[in-house]
C-alpha positions as CSV (number, residue, x, y, z in Angstrom):
1,M,-72.5,64.8,106.1
2,S,-71.8,61.4,104.4
3,D,-74.8,61.1,101.7
4,E,-76.3,63.6,99.0
5,I,-80.1,63.4,101.2
6,T,-81.9,62.4,97.3
7,A,-85.8,62.0,96.0
8,E,-85.8,57.7,96.8
9,D,-85.2,58.8,100.7
10,G,-88.7,60.1,100.9
11,G,-90.0,58.1,103.3
12,K,-86.8,56.8,105.4
13,R,-87.1,57.3,109.5
14,V,-85.2,59.5,110.7
15,I,-83.1,58.2,113.9
16,D,-81.3,60.4,116.3
17,S,-77.8,60.0,117.8
18,N,-78.9,57.7,120.6
19,G,-81.0,55.7,118.1
20,T,-84.4,57.1,118.7
21,E,-87.0,57.5,115.8
22,I,-87.4,60.8,115.8
23,G,-90.0,60.9,113.3
24,V,-90.3,60.2,108.9
25,V,-88.7,62.3,105.4
26,L,-92.2,63.1,104.1
27,D,-90.2,64.3,100.4
28,V,-87.1,65.6,99.7
29,E,-86.7,69.3,98.1
30,D,-84.3,70.8,96.4
31,G,-82.0,68.6,98.4
32,T,-84.2,69.4,102.3
33,A,-85.3,67.0,104.0
34,Y,-88.6,67.0,104.8
35,V,-89.9,65.1,108.1
36,E,-92.4,64.9,109.9
37,P,-91.2,64.7,113.5
38,N,-93.1,62.0,115.8
39,D,-95.3,63.4,119.0
40,E,-93.0,62.4,121.5
41,I,-89.7,63.8,120.1
42,G,-88.8,67.7,122.5
43,G,-88.5,70.6,122.6
44,E,-84.3,70.2,123.1
45,L,-84.4,68.3,120.1
46,K,-86.5,70.8,118.1
47,T,-85.3,73.4,119.3
48,R,-80.8,71.9,118.2
49,L,-82.9,71.5,115.0
50,G,-84.0,74.8,114.4
51,W,-87.3,73.7,114.5
52,G,-90.0,75.8,117.1
53,P,-91.8,75.3,119.7
54,D,-94.5,74.9,117.3
55,T,-96.6,72.2,116.4
56,G,-95.9,72.0,112.0
57,S,-96.5,68.6,111.0
58,R,-93.3,68.9,108.3
59,Y,-90.0,70.8,109.4
60,P,-86.8,71.4,107.1
61,L,-83.4,69.0,107.9
62,R,-80.6,70.9,108.1
63,N,-78.7,69.5,106.1
64,D,-75.5,70.1,108.1
65,A,-77.5,67.3,111.5
66,I,-77.5,64.4,109.1
67,G,-74.4,61.9,109.9
68,E,-75.0,59.3,107.4
69,I,-77.5,57.9,105.3
70,T,-78.6,54.0,104.9
71,D,-80.7,51.9,103.0
72,E,-82.8,52.3,104.9
73,E,-82.8,55.5,107.5
74,V,-81.2,58.9,107.7
75,R,-78.6,58.9,110.7
76,L,-77.8,62.5,112.5
77,R,-75.0,63.5,113.7
78,S,-73.6,62.9,116.9
79,E,-74.5,66.3,118.8
80,Y,-78.2,65.5,117.5
């Protein structure tokens, strides 16, 4: 991971390796980002992120999935 996620990253878009927006960071607690996923993301991506098949409204984003944090978005690593 190139950056540490902080509370200031709340509200940023989460982008997958293809440039598709998969959700938005709702908040950051104890160094973990919690994401509200877009309804359109598939089960395969949710599984890779460890989010499971349910329809929760907020999921933790594993720090090892984050490749880069910019001023406007959180980008996932290429394997995601």
